[in-house]
C-alpha angles and dihedrals in degrees: 000000000000090000092052092047090050092052091048090073095043100045131099095257112027093194095057094045092048091053089054090051091050091051089050089051091051092049089051091051092048091051091049091049092047092051091052093048093048091045094060103048106005103176097041093043091051092048090052092047090049092052092047094049092046091048091050091047090052091051092046093050091049091050091047090051091051091050090050102047104027103029092035093230106163091203109029119199105193109210092328124102093241138025089237093060091049089051091051094052093048093046090053090048088053090052091054091050094044093049091059089050094048093050092045093237117171130001125327091253091051093049090051090053089049091050092050095047090046089056093046092050094047092049091047092047094052108022097047101039099035087212110175092186093057091044089057094042092050092064098065091037098053090036090057091049091052095045090050091052103040105019130254100295099038093039093051089048093051090048093049099044102031111012100049095045090048091051090044091054097040094043098040091126090052092047091047090061090065090066103040130076108270130169091223092060086064095038100056097043092050093044093050092050088048090052091051091051089049090052094048090052092044108028092175092052138250098252129273109300093012097110095088091062091054094042093086097062095040101045124114128227127242108229097205094043124114087222113024102194101034105118133083124210114213093183136008089257090232128074090219095050091045091054092044096052094035103043101019129219096321092051092045093053092049090047092053090046092053092049098044102037097075092045093050090047092051090049092050092049098035093116092055092059110100113258092236089059102041093091088060094047092046092050090049090050094048091047091050091048091053091049092046094050093045089053087069089067103032142024093252095149088064089064113091094212092052091048093052091048094049091046089054093047093048092045090053092048095050092046093056094051114099116269089237088072092069130072113211115225123187108219117219115252090244091058091049094050091046089053093049090048090050092051090049091052091048089050091053091047090050091048090052092051092054091045094048090050091049092050091045092055088049088054090051091055090050091049092053088052091054095247098138094172092052092046092048092051091049093049092046090050091049091052088053095046093047106020095173098064116096103204091067099065087038089059092049087052090052091052089053091048091053086052090050092051091049092049093048091054095049106031143033095209099141093188092052093047092050091049093052092047093050090053089050089050093048094054094041090052088052089056090050091048091055093048107021096176097054101109092195092069092044094053092046089051090051092051091049090057089052088052090050091050089055090056104042102016099224113154091212088074090058091051089052091050092049091048093051090047088055090048091054090050090052089057094044111018090174096058108120089185091060092045091050091049093051092044088056090051092051092047092050094053094046102262102122094158091062090044092054091047091054092047093049088052089050095053091045089054094044111021091189094058098127098181089054093057093045092052092045088054091053094049097044100035096099094050099037113019095172093050089047088055091053090048091051090052091051091051090051091049091051092051091051091051092049092048089060091058118091120193092267093047089049089061087054096056090099093072105021130066112222089224091063094062 
C-alpha cells in the first residue's frame, strides 16, 4: 500500500495511480473485515457467505441467460464489466458447491442440490462466456480440490480421466477459441510484450495505471493487418504484467509475496486444521488459486465483485488456520493513529472523486442544452473539487473554444478573439500538465497555437505548435495522425521537404494510409510526375480496400488480410 501511494506521486498521471492506491486500501480493509467476521463465528459465517455467493451466482447465471437468448449477446457478462469476470465468479461458486459434495457435508438431499448447482455454475461459466482464461485456470483449481480430497495419485487420476474430459465438454466453446482467428489472441500477446518492454526500460515502474501511456512507444505491429498500429491498450491485460510495469521489480516481488504467503502457510499447517473444517479451507484455497491463475490473463483484481469474493475466501482461510500460526504484535498508538488518519485522507480523496464526477456530468448536461455559462461553472467546480483529474480543465478549455468560435462568426474583435484563445490555451495546458503523456491534450494545444497564429500572425505560435507536435510523436512514434498533422504544418509554412519526410514515415508505418499517398502525390507531383502517379494509384487501392470493410470486418483486421477476402 505504501509502495503504491509512493508511486502515485511519481507516475505519469497522479490521479489514475491514486485511484489504484485507494482501491488497494479498500481491498485491504475488506480483507481485514472479513478476517474479523470469520474469526468470531467461523462456521455460521462461512455458511452465510456460501449461501450469499450461491444466491448471487444464481442471479448472475439467470441474467447471463437472458442476455444470451433475449438480447442475443454471444458472450453475456451478467452485471460484471466483462464476460471473463462473470465466468470467474461462477467457477468459484462451482468450487464452493463441489467442495461440500466431495467432503460429504450435510444431508444427501443437500449434497445433491449442491452437486446440481455446481454443474449449473460450471456450465454457465464456460459455455456462456467462452472464457479461455477461466478454462485454463479451472484445471489447477479443480485439480487441487481433487488432490486434497483423494490424495495425489487418485486425485490426479480423477482429474485426468473425469475432470479434464468434463471441462473439455463443458468448455468446448472456450477451447474452440484457441484454434480460431481471434483479435484477442493478437491483443494479449502484443500487450504483454509491451508491458515487458516498459518494465525493462523502467525497472522501478511507471506508476500504477501508467502502462497505457507507455503502450504507444512499445507496441508491436501486426504484419498481416490492414492497419498495423490501430489498437489501444488501457491495461496490461494481466494483473502481474500491470504490477510489473507499474510498480517495478520491488512492487512485483511484494505482490507475489502477498499472494503466495497465505497459501504456503495454509499448506504448511493443513494437518492442524480440524477435519470438520478442511473442506471449507480447501474450497477457499482452490477458489483463490483459480482467481490467481486467471489474474495472469485478465485484470480481475480491478473488478470489485472479484475483490470482494477473494477477500471473503482469504478471510475464511486465515480464520481456520491455527492461532499458533500468528504472531501477535501490539502496534504503537502513533502507528494506529497514523493509519486512521491515512484512511480518513483516502476517504476524503475518494469522496472528492465521486463529487467531481457528479459535477462534471452536470456540466455535460448543461453543455448539451447550450448553456455555456452553466457548463463552465460546473467544470470549474469539478476542477476545484478534484484538482488532480485532467478532463476537467480540458472541458473548461472546450467551453472557451466554443465561445471563441461563436465570437469569430459574429465579430471581428481581434483583441477579444485573442483573449478567448489564451484562456482556452491556459486551461488546455493545465490538462496537459496534469497528464503530460496524453497525446490528445498535446495535439489540441498545438492546434490552438495554430489558431492563435491565424489571428495575430506571430511566428512564435507556429514554433510552439511544431514543438508540441514533435512531443506527441515522441510519446507515440507510430501515430500516423500526428505525422499527418505535422506534415500539414510543415507544408503550410513552406517546408515541403519536412512534410514529405513525415508523410513517408506515415505510409511506411501504415502502408494502407490512403490520405498519406494522396498528399505525397500532391507535394512531389512537380518534381516527379511518374512517382506521383504511382502514389495516386496506391491511394486509390487503399480506398478500395477500406470500402470493403464493414464495422464488423474492421474489428477483424487484426487476424485477416484484406487481400484474402
